[in-house]
C-alpha positions as CSV (number, residue, x, y, z in Angstrom):
1,M,114.3,111.4,84.1
2,A,112.8,114.6,82.6
3,V,114.6,115.8,79.5
4,S,116.6,119.0,80.2
5,P,116.3,121.5,77.3
6,A,119.7,122.9,78.1
7,V,121.3,119.5,78.2
8,T,119.6,118.6,74.9
9,T,121.2,121.6,73.3
10,L,124.6,120.7,74.9
11,C,124.3,117.3,73.2
12,E,124.4,118.9,69.8
13,N,128.2,119.4,70.3
14,P,130.8,116.9,68.9
15,N,131.6,114.1,71.4
16,E,135.1,115.4,72.3
17,V,133.7,118.9,73.0
18,F,130.8,117.5,75.0
19,L,133.0,115.4,77.2
20,D,135.4,118.3,77.8
21,V,132.7,120.8,78.8
22,T,130.6,118.5,80.9
23,K,133.6,117.7,83.1
24,L,133.8,121.4,83.8
25,L,130.0,121.7,84.4
26,L,130.0,118.8,86.8
27,T,132.9,120.3,88.7
28,Y,130.9,123.5,89.2
29,A,127.8,121.6,90.4
30,D,129.7,119.1,92.6
31,N,131.6,121.9,94.4
32,I,128.3,123.5,95.4
33,L,126.9,120.2,96.6
34,R,129.9,119.3,98.6
35,Y,130.6,122.7,100.1
36,P,127.2,124.3,100.2
37,N,128.5,127.1,102.8
38,E,131.5,128.1,100.8
39,E,130.8,131.3,98.9
40,K,133.7,130.9,96.5
41,Y,132.1,127.9,95.0
42,R,128.8,129.7,94.3
43,S,130.4,132.3,92.1
44,I,132.0,131.9,88.6
45,R,133.9,134.9,87.3
46,I,133.0,135.4,83.6
47,G,136.5,136.6,82.7
48,N,138.1,133.4,84.1
49,P,140.2,132.0,81.2
50,T,138.9,128.4,81.8
51,F,135.3,129.6,81.9
52,S,135.6,132.1,78.9
53,T,137.5,129.7,76.5
54,K,136.2,126.2,77.3
55,L,132.7,126.9,78.4
56,L,131.3,130.1,76.9
57,P,131.7,129.3,73.2
58,V,130.0,125.8,73.6
59,K,126.4,125.5,72.6
60,G,124.1,124.9,75.6
61,A,126.8,125.2,78.3
62,V,125.8,128.5,79.8
63,E,122.2,127.5,79.4
64,C,122.9,124.5,81.7
65,L,124.3,126.9,84.4
66,F,121.1,129.0,84.1
67,E,119.0,126.0,84.3
68,M,120.9,124.8,87.4
69,G,119.9,128.0,89.1
70,F,122.8,130.4,88.4
71,E,122.0,134.1,87.8
72,E,123.7,137.0,86.3
73,A,125.5,139.4,88.6
74,E,127.6,142.0,86.7
75,T,131.0,140.2,86.1
76,H,130.0,136.8,87.7
77,L,127.4,134.1,87.5
78,V,126.2,133.5,91.0
79,F,124.3,130.5,92.5
80,P,122.1,132.4,95.1
81,K,121.3,130.9,98.4
82,S,117.6,131.0,97.5
83,A,118.1,128.7,94.5
84,S,116.8,125.2,94.5
85,V,119.5,122.6,95.3
86,E,117.1,120.0,94.0
87,Q,117.0,121.6,90.6
88,L,120.7,121.8,90.5
89,K,120.9,118.0,91.2
90,L,118.4,117.2,88.4
91,V,120.4,119.0,85.8
92,R,123.6,117.6,87.2
93,E,122.3,114.1,87.0
94,S,121.0,114.6,83.5
95,I,124.5,115.7,82.4
96,A,126.3,112.9,84.3
97,T,124.0,110.2,82.8
98,E,124.6,111.4,79.2
99,R,128.3,111.6,79.9
100,D,128.6,108.1,81.4
101,Q,126.7,106.7,78.4
102,R,129.2,108.4,76.0
103,L,132.3,107.3,78.0
104,R,131.0,103.7,77.7
105,G,130.6,104.2,74.0
106,E,126.9,103.7,74.1
107,S,124.3,105.6,72.1
108,P,123.5,109.1,73.5
109,V,120.6,109.3,75.8
110,Q,119.6,112.8,74.6
111,P,118.8,113.5,70.9
112,V,121.8,114.9,69.2
113,S,120.1,116.6,66.2
114,Q,117.7,119.5,67.2
115,P,116.6,122.7,65.4
116,A,118.8,125.7,66.3
117,T,117.6,127.8,69.1
118,A,117.9,131.4,69.7
119,S,120.1,130.8,72.8
120,A,122.3,128.6,70.9
121,S,122.7,131.3,68.3
122,V,123.6,133.8,71.0
123,A,126.2,131.3,72.4
124,R,127.8,131.2,69.0
125,S,128.2,134.9,69.2
126,F,131.2,134.3,71.4
127,A,133.0,133.5,68.1
128,A,133.1,137.2,67.6
129,I,135.5,137.7,70.4
130,P,139.1,138.0,69.1
131,D,141.6,135.3,70.2
132,L,139.0,132.8,71.4
133,P,139.8,129.3,69.8
134,V,136.5,129.0,68.0
135,E,136.3,127.8,64.3
136,L,133.5,129.1,62.2
137,P,131.9,126.8,59.7
138,S,132.6,127.9,56.1
139,Q,129.1,128.7,55.1
140,Q,128.2,131.0,52.3
141,P,125.4,133.7,52.7
142,P,122.2,133.3,50.8
143,S,123.5,135.5,47.9
144,L,126.6,137.6,47.0
145,E,124.4,140.6,46.4
146,T,122.7,140.3,49.8
147,S,125.9,139.8,51.7
148,M,127.7,142.7,50.0
149,S,124.7,145.0,50.7
150,F,124.9,144.0,54.4
151,F,128.7,144.3,54.3
152,V,128.5,147.9,53.0
153,T,126.0,148.9,55.6
154,L,128.3,147.5,58.3
155,Q,131.4,149.1,56.9
156,T,129.6,152.5,56.4
157,N,128.4,152.7,59.9
158,F,131.7,151.4,61.3
159,Q,133.5,154.2,59.4
160,H,131.0,156.9,60.2
161,V,131.4,156.6,64.1
162,L,135.1,157.7,63.7
163,V,133.7,161.2,62.9
164,Y,132.6,161.4,66.6
165,E,136.3,161.2,67.6
166,N,137.4,164.4,65.9
167,P,138.6,166.7,68.7
168,E,137.6,169.8,66.9
169,L,134.1,168.5,66.3
170,Q,133.8,167.4,69.9
171,Q,134.8,170.9,71.0
172,K,132.2,172.4,68.7
173,A,129.6,170.2,70.3
174,R,130.7,171.1,73.8
175,S,130.3,174.8,72.8
176,V,126.5,174.3,72.4
177,I,126.0,171.9,75.3
178,P,125.4,173.6,78.7
179,H,127.9,171.1,80.1
180,Q,128.5,172.9,83.4
181,E,124.7,173.0,84.2
182,L,124.4,169.3,83.2
183,Y,127.3,168.4,85.4
184,F,126.0,170.3,88.3
185,A,122.5,168.8,88.0
186,S,124.0,165.3,87.7
187,Q,126.0,165.9,90.9
188,Q,122.9,167.0,92.7
189,K,121.0,164.0,91.6
190,L,123.9,161.7,92.7
191,K,123.8,163.4,96.1
192,E,120.1,162.8,96.4
193,A,120.5,159.2,95.4
194,N,123.2,158.6,98.0
195,E,121.0,160.1,100.6
196,S,118.0,158.0,99.6
197,D,120.0,154.8,99.2
198,P,123.2,154.6,101.2
199,E,124.3,151.5,99.1
200,C,124.0,153.4,95.8
201,K,126.7,152.2,93.5
202,L,126.0,154.7,90.7
203,G,128.5,157.2,89.4
204,V,127.8,160.8,88.3
205,E,128.1,159.7,84.6
206,D,124.9,157.7,85.1
207,F,123.0,160.8,85.9
208,L,124.8,162.8,83.4
209,V,123.3,160.5,80.7
210,L,119.8,161.3,81.9
211,E,120.4,165.1,82.1
212,L,121.9,165.0,78.6
213,L,118.9,163.1,77.2
214,R,116.4,165.5,78.8
215,W,118.3,168.6,77.5
216,F,118.7,167.1,74.0
217,K,114.9,166.2,73.8
218,N,113.4,169.3,75.5
219,D,115.8,172.1,74.6
220,F,118.0,171.3,71.7
221,F,116.7,169.1,68.9
222,T,113.4,169.3,67.0
223,W,111.5,166.4,65.3
224,V,110.5,167.0,61.7
225,D,107.6,165.3,60.0
226,C,106.9,168.0,57.4
227,L,108.3,171.5,57.7
228,P,105.9,174.4,57.7
229,C,105.7,176.3,54.4
230,S,108.6,178.7,53.9
231,S,106.3,181.2,52.3
232,C,103.0,181.2,54.4
233,G,103.9,179.1,57.4
234,G,101.1,176.7,56.7
235,P,101.1,172.9,56.6
236,T,102.9,171.0,53.9
237,Q,103.0,167.5,52.6
238,H,105.6,165.2,51.1
239,A,106.1,165.5,47.3
240,P,108.8,163.8,44.9
241,S,112.3,164.4,46.2
242,L,114.4,167.4,45.0
243,S,118.0,167.4,43.7
244,P,120.8,168.4,46.2
245,N,122.4,171.8,45.5
246,T,126.1,172.6,45.8
247,D,125.9,173.3,49.5
248,D,124.0,170.1,50.2
249,L,126.7,168.1,48.3
250,R,129.4,169.8,50.3
251,W,127.8,168.3,53.5
252,G,127.4,164.9,51.9
253,V,123.6,165.1,51.4
254,Q,122.3,162.4,49.1
255,R,118.5,163.0,49.5
256,V,116.5,166.3,49.7
257,E,112.8,165.9,50.8
258,N,110.2,168.2,49.2
259,H,107.6,169.5,51.6
260,Y,105.1,171.0,49.4
261,C,102.4,173.6,50.2
262,Q,99.2,173.2,48.3
263,S,97.9,176.6,49.2
264,C,100.7,178.7,47.7
265,Q,102.3,175.9,45.7
266,V,105.8,176.4,47.2
267,S,108.3,173.7,47.9
268,T,110.3,173.8,51.1
269,R,113.5,172.0,51.0
270,F,114.5,169.5,53.8
271,P,118.1,168.1,53.2
272,R,118.6,164.9,55.1
273,Y,122.0,165.7,56.6
274,N,124.2,162.8,57.8
275,N,127.1,165.0,59.0
276,P,126.8,165.6,62.7
277,E,128.7,168.9,62.5
278,K,125.9,170.3,60.3
279,L,123.2,168.8,62.6
280,L,124.7,170.9,65.5
281,E,123.5,173.9,63.4
282,T,120.2,172.7,62.0
283,R,119.1,170.9,65.2
284,R,116.3,169.1,63.6
285,G,115.3,165.8,61.8
286,R,114.0,162.4,62.4
287,C,115.6,159.4,64.3
288,G,118.6,159.3,62.0
289,E,119.6,162.8,62.7
290,W,118.7,162.6,66.4
291,A,120.8,159.5,67.1
292,N,123.7,160.8,64.9
293,C,123.9,164.2,66.8
294,F,123.2,162.7,70.2
295,T,126.0,160.2,69.9
296,L,128.4,163.0,69.0
297,C,127.2,164.9,72.1
298,C,127.8,161.9,74.3
299,R,131.3,161.6,73.0
300,A,131.9,165.3,73.6
301,M,130.9,164.8,77.2
302,D,133.5,162.0,77.5
303,L,130.9,159.4,77.7
304,E,131.7,156.1,76.0
305,A,129.0,155.8,73.4
306,R,128.2,153.7,70.4
307,Y,125.8,154.2,67.5
308,I,123.0,151.5,67.2
309,W,121.6,150.5,63.8
310,D,118.4,148.5,63.6
311,S,117.6,146.7,60.3
312,T,113.9,147.7,60.7
313,D,114.7,151.4,60.2
314,H,115.5,152.9,63.6
315,V,118.7,154.1,65.2
316,W,119.6,155.1,68.7
317,T,122.6,155.3,71.2
318,E,124.1,153.0,73.9
319,I,126.2,154.5,76.7
320,Y,128.6,152.4,78.8
321,S,128.1,152.9,82.5
322,V,131.4,152.4,84.3
323,S,129.6,152.2,87.7
324,Q,127.1,149.5,86.5
325,R,129.6,147.8,84.2
326,R,127.1,147.5,81.4
327,W,125.7,149.2,78.3
328,L,122.6,151.3,78.6
329,H,120.1,151.7,75.9
330,C,119.4,155.5,75.2
331,D,116.8,156.9,72.7
332,P,117.0,160.6,72.5
333,C,113.9,160.8,70.3
334,E,111.9,159.3,73.3
335,N,114.0,160.6,76.1
336,V,114.3,157.1,77.6
337,C,117.1,155.3,79.1
338,D,117.7,151.5,79.9
339,K,114.4,150.4,78.3
340,P,115.5,148.0,75.6
341,L,112.2,146.2,75.2
342,L,110.6,149.5,74.1
343,Y,110.7,148.6,70.5
344,E,109.7,144.9,70.4
345,V,107.1,145.1,73.2
346,G,105.9,148.7,73.1
347,W,106.1,149.5,69.4
348,G,105.6,146.0,68.1
349,K,108.7,146.0,65.9
350,K,109.8,142.8,64.4
351,I,113.5,143.2,64.9
352,A,116.0,141.0,63.2
353,Y,119.4,142.6,63.3
354,V,120.6,145.2,65.7
355,L,124.3,146.2,65.6
356,A,126.3,148.4,67.8
357,F,129.2,150.5,66.3
358,S,131.9,152.2,68.3
359,K,135.4,153.5,67.5
360,D,136.8,150.1,68.7
361,Q,134.4,147.4,67.7
362,V,131.1,146.1,66.2
363,V,128.8,144.0,68.3
364,D,125.6,142.2,67.5
365,V,123.3,143.4,70.2
366,T,120.1,142.1,68.8
367,W,119.4,139.9,71.8
368,R,119.3,142.8,74.2
369,Y,116.3,144.2,72.5
370,S,114.1,141.0,72.3
371,C,112.4,138.8,74.8
372,N,111.5,136.3,72.0
373,H,114.8,135.1,70.8
374,P,113.4,132.1,68.7
375,E,111.1,134.4,66.8
376,V,113.9,136.9,66.1
377,L,116.2,134.1,64.9
378,S,113.6,132.9,62.4
379,R,113.7,136.4,60.8
380,R,117.5,136.5,60.5
381,T,117.6,135.3,56.9
382,R,119.5,138.0,55.1
383,V,122.9,136.4,55.7
384,Q,124.2,133.2,57.3
385,E,125.0,133.6,61.0
386,A,128.5,132.2,60.6
387,W,129.2,134.7,57.8
388,L,127.9,137.6,60.0
389,L,130.0,136.5,63.0
390,H,133.1,136.1,60.8
391,T,132.7,139.5,59.2
392,I,132.1,141.3,62.5
393,N,135.1,139.5,64.0
394,N,137.3,140.6,61.0
395,V,136.4,144.2,61.0
396,T,136.7,144.4,64.8
397,A,140.1,142.7,64.8
398,T,141.3,145.1,62.1
399,R,140.2,148.2,64.1
400,Q,141.8,146.8,67.3
401,Q,145.2,145.8,66.0
402,F,146.7,149.1,67.1
403,L,145.1,149.1,70.5
404,S,147.1,148.5,73.7
405,P,146.9,145.0,75.3
406,E,145.2,146.6,78.3
407,R,142.5,148.1,76.1
408,K,142.0,144.9,74.3
409,K,141.6,143.0,77.5
410,E,139.1,145.6,78.8
411,L,137.0,145.3,75.7
412,T,137.1,141.5,75.7
413,E,136.0,141.4,79.3
414,R,133.1,143.8,78.6
415,L,132.0,141.7,75.7
416,L,132.0,138.6,77.7
417,V,129.8,140.1,80.3
418,E,127.5,141.5,77.5
419,L,127.2,138.2,75.7
420,V,126.3,136.3,78.9
421,E,123.5,138.9,79.3
422,F,122.2,138.0,75.9
423,I,121.9,134.3,76.4
424,S,119.1,134.6,78.9
425,P,116.1,136.3,77.3
426,K,114.5,139.1,79.6
427,K,110.9,139.1,80.2
428,P,109.0,142.4,79.9
429,K,108.1,143.6,83.4
430,P,104.8,145.4,84.3
431,G,105.4,149.1,83.5
432,E,108.2,148.4,80.9
433,L,106.9,151.4,78.9
434,G,105.9,153.4,81.9
435,G,109.2,153.4,83.6
436,R,111.8,151.1,85.0
437,S,110.5,148.5,87.5
438,S,113.9,146.8,88.2
439,G,117.2,148.2,89.4
440,S,118.3,150.0,92.5
441,L,116.3,152.7,94.3
442,A,118.8,155.2,93.1
443,W,118.5,154.4,89.5
444,R,114.7,154.6,89.7
445,L,115.0,157.8,91.7
446,A,116.9,159.4,88.7
447,R,113.9,158.8,86.6
448,G,111.5,160.2,89.1
449,E,110.2,156.7,90.1
450,T,110.4,157.3,93.8
451,R,107.0,155.7,94.7
452,E,107.0,153.8,97.9
453,S,104.9,151.1,96.4
454,D,107.2,150.5,93.4
455,D,108.2,147.0,94.3
456,K,104.6,145.9,95.1
457,A,103.3,147.6,92.0
458,S,105.8,145.7,89.8
459,T,104.8,142.3,91.2
460,Q,101.1,142.9,91.1
461,A,101.2,144.4,87.7
462,V,99.8,147.8,88.7
463,G,100.8,151.3,87.9
464,F,101.9,154.4,89.8
465,V,100.0,155.4,93.0
466,F,100.2,158.7,94.6
467,T,100.8,158.3,98.4
468,P,101.8,161.1,100.7
469,T,105.5,161.7,101.4
470,E,106.7,162.6,104.9
471,K,106.3,166.3,104.1
472,E,102.9,165.9,102.7
473,K,101.8,164.0,105.7
474,T,103.0,166.8,108.0
475,D,101.5,169.5,105.9
476,R,98.2,167.6,105.3
477,I,98.2,168.4,101.6
478,L,99.0,166.7,98.3
479,H,99.2,169.0,95.4
480,V,100.1,167.8,91.9
481,R,100.3,169.7,88.5
482,Y,101.0,168.3,85.0
483,S,102.3,170.5,82.1
484,A,101.9,169.0,78.6
485,S,104.3,171.5,77.1
486,K,107.0,170.5,79.5
487,D,105.8,166.9,79.7
488,Q,106.4,167.1,83.5
489,Y,104.6,166.6,86.7
490,C,105.3,169.0,89.5
491,R,104.6,167.7,93.0
492,V,104.1,171.1,94.5
493,S,103.4,169.9,98.0
494,N,106.7,168.0,98.1
495,G,109.0,170.9,97.5
496,S,108.1,171.2,93.9
497,E,109.6,167.8,93.0
498,T,109.5,167.2,89.2
499,I,108.9,164.0,87.4
500,Q,109.4,163.8,83.7
501,N,107.2,162.0,81.1
502,W,103.4,161.8,81.1
503,Y,103.2,158.1,81.8
504,Q,105.5,158.0,84.9
505,C,102.6,158.8,87.2
506,V,99.8,157.0,85.4
507,W,97.8,154.2,87.2
508,R,96.2,152.6,84.1
509,K,96.4,153.4,80.4
510,E,95.2,151.7,77.2
511,S,95.8,152.9,73.7
512,I,97.1,156.3,74.8
513,F,100.2,158.2,73.5
514,K,101.6,161.7,73.5
515,K,101.4,163.6,70.2
516,V,103.7,166.5,69.4
517,E,102.7,168.7,66.4
518,N,106.0,170.4,65.7
519,D,104.7,172.2,62.7
520,W,102.0,173.8,64.8
521,Q,103.9,173.8,68.1
522,M,101.2,171.9,69.9
523,V,101.2,168.8,72.2
524,Y,98.4,166.6,73.7
525,L,97.5,163.1,74.7
526,A,95.3,161.2,72.3
527,R,94.3,157.6,71.6
528,T,96.6,155.6,69.4
529,E,95.9,155.6,65.7
530,G,93.4,152.9,64.6
531,S,92.0,152.3,68.1
532,S,88.2,153.1,68.7
533,T,88.8,154.0,72.3
534,G,91.5,155.0,74.7
535,S,91.5,155.3,78.5
536,I,93.9,156.7,81.2
537,S,93.7,157.1,85.0
538,W,95.6,158.3,88.0
539,K,95.2,156.9,91.5
540,F,95.7,158.4,95.0
541,D,95.8,156.3,98.2
542,F,96.1,157.8,101.7
543,A,95.3,154.7,103.8
544,P,99.0,153.6,104.0
545,A,99.8,157.0,105.7
546,G,96.8,156.7,108.2
547,L,95.1,159.6,106.6
548,K,91.7,160.4,104.8
549,I,90.4,163.0,102.5
550,K,89.2,166.3,103.8
551,S,88.5,167.9,100.4
552,V,89.4,167.3,96.8
553,S,89.7,169.8,93.8
554,V,90.5,168.7,90.3
555,M,91.2,170.8,87.2
556,A,91.4,168.8,83.9
557,S,91.5,170.1,80.3
558,S,90.3,168.3,77.2
559,Q,89.3,169.3,73.7
560,T,87.1,167.6,71.1
561,F,86.6,168.1,67.4
562,H,83.7,166.8,65.2
563,S,82.1,163.9,67.0
564,G,85.0,163.2,69.3
565,K,84.3,162.5,72.9
566,A,86.4,163.0,76.1
567,C,84.7,161.8,79.2
568,W,86.1,162.5,82.7
569,H,84.9,160.8,85.9
570,L,86.2,160.3,89.5
571,E,85.8,157.0,91.3
572,S,86.0,156.2,95.0
573,G,84.8,152.9,96.2
574,Q,81.2,152.5,95.0
575,F,81.0,156.2,94.2
576,T,81.5,157.5,90.7
577,T,80.8,161.0,89.4
578,D,81.3,162.6,86.0
579,F,82.8,166.0,85.6
580,S,83.9,168.5,82.9
581,G,87.2,168.8,81.2
582,D,86.8,172.5,80.5
583,G,89.9,173.6,82.4
584,S,88.1,174.9,85.5
585,M,88.9,173.8,89.1
586,Q,86.1,171.6,90.5
587,S,85.5,170.4,94.0
588,F,84.1,167.1,95.3
589,P,82.8,167.4,98.8
590,S,81.3,164.0,98.6
591,L,84.8,162.4,98.8
592,S,85.4,163.8,102.4
593,G,86.2,160.9,104.7
594,S,87.3,158.5,101.9
595,S,90.9,157.2,101.8
596,E,91.4,156.8,98.1
597,F,90.1,157.9,94.6
598,I,90.8,157.5,90.9
599,V,90.7,160.2,88.3
600,A,90.0,158.7,84.8
601,A,89.4,159.9,81.3
602,E,88.0,158.0,78.2
603,L,88.5,159.1,74.6
604,S,86.3,157.9,71.8
605,G,84.4,159.1,68.6
606,G,85.7,161.1,65.8
607,I,85.4,160.9,62.0
608,G,87.5,159.1,59.4
609,E,91.2,158.2,59.4
610,T,92.0,161.0,61.9
611,A,89.3,160.1,64.3
612,W,92.0,159.4,67.0
613,Q,92.9,163.2,66.8
614,H,89.3,164.3,67.4
615,S,89.5,163.8,71.3
616,Q,92.5,165.2,73.0
617,L,93.7,165.7,76.6
618,F,95.8,168.5,77.8
619,R,96.1,170.2,74.4
620,Q,98.7,173.0,75.0
621,S,101.1,175.2,73.0
622,L,104.8,174.2,73.4
623,K,105.4,177.8,74.1
624,E,103.1,177.8,77.2
625,T,105.6,176.5,79.7
626,E,104.1,178.1,82.7
627,E,100.5,176.8,82.4
628,S,99.3,173.5,83.9
629,S,97.1,171.2,81.9
630,F,96.0,169.0,84.8
631,E,95.9,169.8,88.6
632,I,94.8,168.0,91.7
633,I,94.7,169.3,95.2
634,V,93.9,167.1,98.2
635,Y,93.6,168.4,101.7
636,L,94.0,165.6,104.3
637,Q,93.0,164.8,107.8
638,D,93.6,162.0,110.4
639,A,91.8,158.8,109.6
């Protein structure tokens, strides 16, 4: 019989624990095999006391259920009708064989001493749930200095989030948030979602999160690399830090950056404020200031939020969705929601510890942000796992001692659901960085991902394809504009529908990112630093609608410096033609009669370390909000 990885992990438990939990696992499997048409036997409620206390804390137990074929479904594990019964039987027989051997007092069939796995570590995270009967081994951290440093970080963040609960501070935040406009926009989006998907199970708070993210990024907060010179307005560079003044100290500032101008030899002070009340006034900073102020704004809007600390020097926010019954990753710096693999897969971050802090609890959420649990586990060497769990458990229990029994129960049930999510690593899906490819239609609609070919695209690992909507079919025109300053597509021919973020409508991209120069108030697309080339394309396909091209006009803008190159071309079947990116509208009569085409740009060349900046697409002032950087007009006819 083939060795089951999950059963191998299960065998690492003491004999008594193994016999107890396998009895429960065999019961779950046998009920399905005996009563295959009974729905009640195909679903396990995570909050069930027997399940949560006898199975969840045991290494390998939940992994066995996943290996049998169970899947996550909000508050339950479900054995779908499409699951393989044969696979269920194989895992069941593997467990039964090992159990029989142990009951007869014979040597275990499976090896009982294996290296720790990431999923096993996640399973041990259930020890962090108050009141569960799990004993932690008395292990010491690598060093007292390391553990105390980690403990101080944990306690500091846990204490800081209480600031967000100040009623007067929340009221001050609401006074600068256009909350009525955001609520109205959220209600409209919910209405559209319900019309598009009658089975939509989202609430207005889900759309409010997205509206709040967009407002915060586009209208409220500003990113700071180096401030412009306070004397001449020119560029500055980092110099040795300055000392905090009296006003800085009043706001708890510990560090003041020195942004020095070489031209006029003037230092511009940049105090790194950690007080969210002050940040409501300054409205600028880097990720620390962004996440700090944004989390306050979320609490001011009555959204349940927590502050996320990452040991690799990044912070963001999570929002609890009551409708979806799960926590959503939200990064205000990037204006992204529910894309937790952004950092590991997209940015290449080597994450190790990611902790969530709210007014009620601390949760180790590292596993939500990784698709490679064993690698992450190998990097978690700052403190012993048992010490970390014990510490988190203690500080959470202390904070929760005055909560009502109902609230404690609610938090525990949420945590159970969350920890089950962590056990099964997620695989990055096609388009992970270019928009969500999983979830309901309504949830994708909220992000402007309303493409008809979305499901097909995700399975075939392709990007966005422009296909005509019903209105565009009727009007025989598809007209799209992109504004770099707004970072927004406007589908003029579909009632001026807007789609946020440059990558949402891209067909293919490689080594391309959006650069915002806050000092100079400019924005553009460029190739990533260190890459010799970059490419991007947009695809249009009219065949599914039974239409073909009558005429095509394209306007694209690009700018080069030194020896940088930006080459534009248009492809359709075997036909390829180059065109200029000088910002003028150009026609392509040779495409008449075709059913599809691709507009593509390639960036290369440049000199020195800043070569990546020497070829730019859609360069535009952040103040030019009415001008388009890219425009395509396609007139259509019957095929």
